[in-house]
C-alpha positions in Angstrom: -34.0 13.2 6.5 -33.9 12.4 2.8 -30.8 13.3 0.8 -31.5 15.5 -2.1 -28.7 13.8 -4.0 -30.0 10.2 -3.3 -29.9 8.0 -6.3 -30.8 4.4 -7.0 -27.8 2.1 -7.7 -26.9 2.0 -11.3 -26.5 -1.1 -13.5 -23.1 -2.4 -14.5 -21.1 0.2 -16.3 -18.0 0.1 -18.4 -14.6 0.2 -16.7 -13.2 3.7 -16.7 -10.1 3.9 -19.0 -7.6 6.6 -17.7 -6.1 7.1 -21.1 -9.5 8.3 -22.2 -10.7 10.2 -19.2 -7.5 11.6 -17.7 -6.3 14.7 -19.5 -2.6 13.9 -18.7 -2.6 10.3 -19.8 -4.6 11.0 -22.9 -1.7 13.2 -24.0 1.1 10.9 -22.8 -0.3 7.8 -24.6 -0.2 9.6 -28.0 3.4 8.4 -28.2 2.3 4.7 -28.0 -0.7 4.8 -30.3 -3.1 7.0 -28.3 -5.9 6.2 -25.9 -7.8 3.0 -26.0 -10.0 2.7 -29.0 -13.6 4.1 -28.9 -15.1 0.8 -30.0 -13.9 -1.1 -27.0 -16.0 -1.8 -23.9 -13.7 -2.4 -20.9 -15.4 -4.4 -18.3 -17.9 -5.9 -20.8 -15.7 -7.2 -23.6 -13.5 -10.2 -22.6 -9.9 -9.0 -22.5 -8.4 -12.5 -22.7 -5.3 -13.1 -20.6 -4.6 -9.4 -20.0 -7.2 -8.7 -17.4 -6.8 -5.5 -15.4 -5.5 -7.3 -12.3 -2.9 -9.2 -14.3 -1.6 -6.1 -15.9 -1.4 -4.4 -12.5 0.4 -7.4 -11.1 3.0 -7.2 -13.9 3.4 -3.4 -13.2 4.1 -4.2 -9.5 6.7 -6.9 -10.4 8.5 -4.6 -12.8 8.4 -1.7 -10.4 9.7 -3.9 -7.5 12.6 -5.1 -9.7 13.6 -1.5 -10.4 13.2 -0.5 -6.8 15.6 -3.4 -5.9 18.1 -2.1 -8.5 18.1 1.2 -6.7 19.4 -0.6 -3.7 22.1 -2.4 -5.7 25.1 -0.5 -4.4 24.2 -1.2 -0.8 23.4 -4.8 -1.6 26.9 -5.2 -3.1 29.0 -3.0 -0.7 26.9 -3.1 2.4 24.9 -0.5 4.3 27.7 1.6 5.5 27.8 5.3 6.3 28.2 7.6 4.4 27.9 5.5 1.2 24.3 4.4 2.0 23.3 8.1 2.0 25.4 9.5 -0.8 24.3 6.8 -3.1 20.7 7.1 -1.7 20.4 3.3 -1.3 19.7 3.6 2.5 17.1 1.3 4.0 16.0 1.1 7.7 15.5 -2.6 7.3 19.1 -3.8 7.2 20.2 -1.1 9.5 17.7 -2.3 12.1 19.2 -5.8 11.8 22.6 -4.4 13.0 21.4 -1.7 15.4 19.0 -4.0 17.3 21.2 -7.1 17.0 18.5 -9.2 15.5 20.7 -12.1 15.0 20.5 -12.6 18.8 17.5 -10.7 20.1 13.8 -11.0 19.1 12.3 -7.5 19.2 9.9 -6.8 22.1 10.1 -10.4 23.4 13.8 -11.1 24.2 14.9 -9.7 27.6 16.7 -6.4 26.9 15.7 -6.3 23.3 14.6 -2.9 22.0 13.0 -1.8 18.8 12.0 1.6 17.4 9.2 0.5 15.1 5.6 -0.6 16.1 5.1 -4.1 17.5 4.0 -6.0 14.4 6.9 -4.6 12.4 9.1 -5.9 15.2 7.5 -9.3 15.0 8.1 -9.5 11.3 11.7 -8.4 11.8 12.2 -11.1 14.4 10.7 -13.8 12.3 12.6 -12.9 9.2 15.8 -12.6 11.2 15.3 -16.1 12.5 14.6 -17.4 9.0 17.9 -16.0 7.7 20.0 -17.9 10.3 21.3 -20.3 7.6 22.8 -17.4 5.7 25.6 -17.3 8.3 26.7 -14.2 10.1 27.7 -10.6 9.4 27.1 -8.9 6.1 25.8 -12.0 4.4 23.0 -12.5 6.9 22.2 -8.8 6.8 21.8 -9.0 3.0 19.6 -12.1 3.3 17.5 -10.3 5.9 17.0 -7.4 3.5 16.3 -9.6 0.5 13.7 -11.7 2.4 11.9 -8.6 3.7 12.0 -7.0 0.2 10.3 -10.1 -1.2 7.6 -10.0 1.5 7.1 -6.3 0.9 6.7 -7.0 -2.8 3.9 -9.3 -1.8 2.4 -6.6 0.3 2.7 -4.2 -2.6 0.8 -6.7 -4.8 -1.9 -7.1 -2.1 -2.3 -3.3 -1.8 -2.8 -2.9 -5.6 -5.2 -5.8 -6.0 -7.3 -4.8 -3.0 -7.4 -1.2 -4.3 -8.5 -2.3 -7.7 -11.2 -4.5 -6.3 -12.5 -1.8 -4.1 -12.7 0.8 -6.9 -15.3 -1.1 -8.9 -15.5 0.6 -12.3 -12.2 2.4 -11.8 -9.7 -0.5 -11.2 -7.0 1.2 -13.3 -6.7 3.9 -10.6 -4.7 1.2 -8.7 -1.9 1.7 -11.3 -1.1 4.9 -9.4 0.3 2.6 -6.7 1.5 -0.2 -9.1 3.7 2.0 -11.2 4.6 4.6 -8.5 7.8 6.5 -8.9 7.7 7.2 -5.1 7.8 3.5 -4.3 10.8 3.0 -6.5 12.7 4.8 -3.8 10.6 4.1 -0.6 9.1 0.7 -1.0 12.0 -1.2 0.7 13.1 1.5 3.2 10.9 0.1 6.0 7.9 -2.0 6.8 5.3 0.6 5.8 3.9 -1.3 2.9 2.7 -3.9 5.3 0.4 -1.2 6.8 -0.6 0.0 3.4 -1.6 -3.5 2.3 -3.7 -4.1 5.5 -5.3 -0.7 5.1 -6.3 -1.4 1.5 -7.7 -4.8 2.5 -9.6 -3.2 5.4 -11.1 -0.7 3.0 -12.1 -3.5 0.6 -13.8 -5.4 3.5 -15.6 -2.2 4.6 -16.7 -1.7 1.0 -18.2 -5.2 1.0 -20.1 -4.4 4.2 -18.0 -6.6 6.5 -17.5 -3.9 9.1 -16.2 -6.1 11.9 -13.6 -7.8 9.7 -12.6 -4.4 8.3 -11.9 -3.2 11.8 -9.9 -6.2 12.7 -7.6 -5.8 9.7 -7.2 -2.1 10.3 -6.3 -2.8 13.9 -3.6 -5.1 12.6 -2.5 -2.4 10.2 -2.1 0.0 13.2 0.4 -2.6 14.6 2.6 -1.6 11.7 1.8 2.1 11.5 -0.5 4.0 13.8 -2.1 6.1 11.0 -4.5 3.2 10.3 -6.5 4.1 13.4 -7.3 7.4 11.6 -8.9 5.4 8.8 -11.2 3.9 11.5 -12.0 7.5 12.7 -13.0 8.4 9.1 -15.4 5.4 9.0 -16.9 6.3 12.4 -17.6 9.9 11.4 -19.3 8.9 8.2 -21.3 6.2 10.0 -22.5 8.8 12.5 -23.6 11.1 9.7 -25.5 8.3 7.9 -27.1 7.1 11.1 -25.2 3.8 11.0 -23.2 4.4 14.1 -23.6 0.9 15.4 -21.9 -0.5 12.3 -19.1 2.1 12.8 -18.7 1.1 16.4 -18.3 -2.5 15.3 -15.3 -1.4 13.3 -13.9 0.5 16.3 -14.3 -2.5 18.6 -12.7 -4.9 16.2 -9.8 -2.5 15.5 -9.2 -2.0 19.2 -9.1 -5.7 19.9 -6.8 -6.5 17.0 -4.4 -3.6 17.9 -4.4 -4.5 21.6 -3.7 -8.2 21.1 0.0 -7.9 20.2 0.4 -5.0 22.7 -1.0 -7.1 25.6 1.1 -10.0 24.6 4.2 -7.9 24.8 3.1 -6.4 28.2 2.6 -9.8 29.6 5.8 -11.3 28.3 8.2 -8.3 28.5 6.6 -5.1 29.8 9.9 -3.1 29.9 10.3 -3.5 26.2 6.9 -1.8 25.5 7.6 0.9 28.1 11.0 1.6 26.4 9.3 1.8 23.0 6.7 4.3 24.1 9.1 6.4 26.1 11.5 6.4 23.3 8.9 7.8 20.9 7.8 10.4 23.4 11.3 11.6 24.4 12.8 11.5 21.0 14.0 14.7 19.3 11.9 15.9 16.4 13.0 14.4 13.1 14.7 16.7 10.6 11.7 16.3 8.2 9.1 17.4 10.7 7.9 21.0 11.2 9.6 21.1 14.5 12.9 19.6 13.4 13.1 21.9 10.4 12.5 24.8 12.6 15.3 23.7 14.9 17.7 23.4 11.9 16.9 26.9 10.8 16.9 28.3 14.3 20.4 26.9 15.0 21.7 28.9 12.0 19.9 32.1 12.9 20.4 32.0 16.7 16.7 31.6 17.4 15.1 29.6 20.2 14.8 25.8 19.6 11.7 23.7 20.1 12.6 21.3 22.8 10.9 17.9 23.1 8.1 18.8 25.5 7.1 21.8 23.4 7.2 19.7 20.2 5.0 17.1 21.8 2.5 19.6 22.9 2.5 21.5 19.6 2.0 18.2 17.7 -1.0 17.2 19.9 -2.6 20.6 19.5 -2.1 20.8 15.7 -3.4 17.3 15.1 -6.4 17.9 17.3 -7.3 21.0 15.4 -6.9 19.1 12.1 -9.1 16.2 13.3 -11.8 18.7 14.4 -11.7 20.5 11.0 -12.1 17.2 9.2 -14.9 16.1 11.5 -16.7 19.4 10.7 -16.2 18.7 7.0 -17.5 15.1 7.4 -20.7 16.3 9.2 -21.2 19.7 7.6 -20.5 19.2 3.9 -23.6 19.4 1.6 -22.9 15.9 0.4 -21.4 13.1 2.6 -17.7 12.7 1.8 -16.4 9.4 0.5 -14.5 7.1 2.9 -11.3 7.4 0.8 -11.5 11.2 0.9 -11.9 11.5 4.6 -9.3 8.9 5.4 -6.8 10.7 3.2 -7.4 14.0 4.9 -7.0 12.6 8.4 -3.8 10.7 7.5 -2.4 13.7 5.6 -3.0 15.8 8.7 -1.1 13.2 10.8 1.9 13.2 8.5 2.1 17.0 8.4 2.0 17.4 12.2 3.9 14.3 13.2 7.1 14.8 15.3 8.6 11.8 13.7 7.7 12.8 10.1 9.9 11.1 7.5 9.8 10.9 3.6 8.8 7.2 3.7 5.5 8.2 5.4 4.4 9.2 1.9 3.9 5.4 1.4 1.0 5.7 3.8 -0.7 8.5 1.8 -0.2 7.1 -1.7 -3.0 4.4 -1.7 -5.4 6.8 0.0 -4.7 9.5 -2.5 -5.4 7.1 -5.3 -8.8 6.6 -3.7 -9.4 10.2 -2.8 -8.2 12.1 -5.9 -7.3 9.7 -8.8 -6.1 12.4 -11.2 -2.7 11.5 -12.5 -1.2 15.0 -13.0 -1.8 16.0 -9.3 -0.7 12.6 -8.0 2.5 12.5 -10.1 3.5 16.1 -9.1 3.0 15.2 -5.4 5.1 12.1 -5.9 7.9 14.1 -7.5 7.9 16.4 -4.4 8.0 13.3 -2.2 11.0 11.8 -4.1 12.9 15.1 -3.9 12.3 15.2 -0.2 13.6 11.6 0.2 16.7 12.3 -1.9 17.4 15.6 -0.2 17.3 13.9 3.2 19.7 11.2 2.1 22.2 13.8 0.7 21.8 16.0 3.8 22.4 13.1 6.2 25.4 12.1 4.1 27.0 15.4 5.0 25.8 15.4 8.6 26.7 11.9 9.5 29.5 11.0 7.2 31.3 14.2 6.3 30.6 13.6 2.6 32.1 16.2 0.3 29.9 18.8 -1.4 29.9 16.8 -4.7 27.8 14.1 -3.1 25.8 16.0 -0.4 23.7 19.1 0.1 23.7 21.8 2.8 20.9 22.3 5.3 19.0 25.1 3.5 18.5 22.9 0.4 17.1 20.1 2.5 14.7 22.4 4.4 13.5 23.8 1.0 12.9 20.2 -0.2 11.0 19.3 2.9 9.0 22.5 2.6 8.2 21.8 -1.0 6.8 18.3 0.0 4.8 19.8 2.8 3.3 22.4 0.4 2.6 19.7 -2.2 0.7 17.7 0.4 -1.3 20.7 1.5 -2.1 21.3 -2.2 -3.5 17.8 -2.7 -5.4 18.2 0.6 -6.9 21.3 -0.9 -7.9 19.5 -4.1 -9.6 16.8 -2.0 -11.4 19.3 0.1 -12.6 21.0 -3.1 -13.9 17.7 -4.4 -15.8 17.2 -1.1 -17.4 20.7 -1.1 -18.2 20.5 -4.8 -18.7 16.9 -5.9 -18.9 17.9 -9.5 -15.1 17.9 -9.5 -15.0 14.4 -8.1 -14.3 11.9 -10.9 -15.2 8.9 -8.8 -18.8 10.1 -8.4 -19.5 10.3 -12.1 -22.0 8.1 -13.8 -24.3 7.9 -10.8 -21.7 6.5 -8.4 -21.8 7.4 -4.7 -18.9 5.9 -2.7 -17.3 2.6 -3.9 -15.7 2.1 -0.4 -18.8 3.2 1.4 -20.3 -0.3 2.1 -23.2 0.1 4.4 -23.0 3.9 4.0 -23.4 3.9 0.2 -26.6 5.8 -0.8 -27.7 6.0 2.8 -29.7 8.9 4.0 -28.0 11.6 6.2 -29.2 11.7 9.8 -26.6 13.7 11.8 -25.6 17.1 10.3 -23.8 20.1 11.6 -25.6 23.4 11.1 -25.7 25.2 8.8 -25.2 22.3 6.5 -27.2 23.8 3.7 -28.4 21.0 1.5 -28.3 21.4 -2.2 -28.7 19.1 -5.1 -25.4 18.2 -6.7 -25.5 18.6 -10.5 -24.7 15.5 -12.4 -21.1 15.4 -13.7 -20.5 14.3 -17.3 -19.9 10.6 -17.8 -16.5 9.4 -18.8 -17.4 8.8 -22.4 -18.6 12.4 -22.7 -15.4 13.6 -21.0 -13.3 11.6 -23.4 -15.1 13.0 -26.4 -14.4 16.5 -25.1 -10.7 15.7 -24.6 -10.3 14.2 -28.1 -12.5 16.6 -30.0 
């Protein structure tokens, strides 16, 4: 079947300048001279030393320095409770060093060694712990362990931004959403999540360049740091099915499965009880305070209502996630125009974070790069990040009271934390709604302007649709105004 919206690839176009095309940035930049001049031609005129990627790299370095300053109190005084919560400098990385005795045990491989993060995160923790042996013992080695991991996470942050910029084609400045993220100032160094973000971004770049097998392998490795990466593969398969390129999609699945299974099988062969303990620990764990189920239990304990026990929370999580995946699959196969890879990946991962029993504020790190691809509008993204930061800070101050008995001046009560978690959940649902709107009416999708289809689509870009769910009523999508026209409208 021929797509009514099918268009021939366009010639090289100017790079989109957010200060011209984004309504928020066009106003904000007035304080520093206004948007980029109308006589410039980004992407065509030589920018000299200050290329887009170099500016983005400078943004990441500056942001990482500020993020490290936010951990200054703990770096100086140590990660002790309740200080690490009341000063909001908590990080799971140095705490894992102590809790899992990483100066002695290598996660997953040493007999009796446990770890509560996925296998590749454990391997990175083990390697960096071994590298910090010359730092001595105790607090000094814990600090060296944190600093080394923070340096490596900064490299992962850089890789994420560069990969996003290269996969966005004429919209590389959208990667600044990640490079200068207020969310990452608080969450970048709280865990190993940026490793997963970097590998997902590289996997999407490889998929955009039609290297489906390599993309799957990288996404499988990403799942070794955070399981949400497998949902990005699901998005690729659904869109491949719609475009009649299922074989290429299955290549991605096979490579992802092999790459994910490699470290798992290695652990099973060398120390099977460690893997069993990791899986059973996740299944049998109580719901986190930031999850739907944990928040319900907090409220229920105050109101005398029934709690959600672990089996019920596990069942409810599985049912809710299955429903969300089916709805996204229906959207992928039933929308009038095929969704973009970034849009579908964001929707699936957002559904996972909203329904996850282990939900935590730092999971927003998973969503941020995908949101930059799915809906690169600064006002919506910044408001969502504000909600994510408030959620993180509220959890820190709540845990300070719960775990350390901090006085009211440096802590908050349970109702305020639940409200902050609810606000973040509603903000995530709101951006999900915006992405769904962009899918159903591509005229709202800024990425598809100027004749573009899907920058991350790779073999799917401009492909005909083959598999559609009824009643997928096909309609021509009216062309959206190009960025120069939009900029003219913004500036009169």
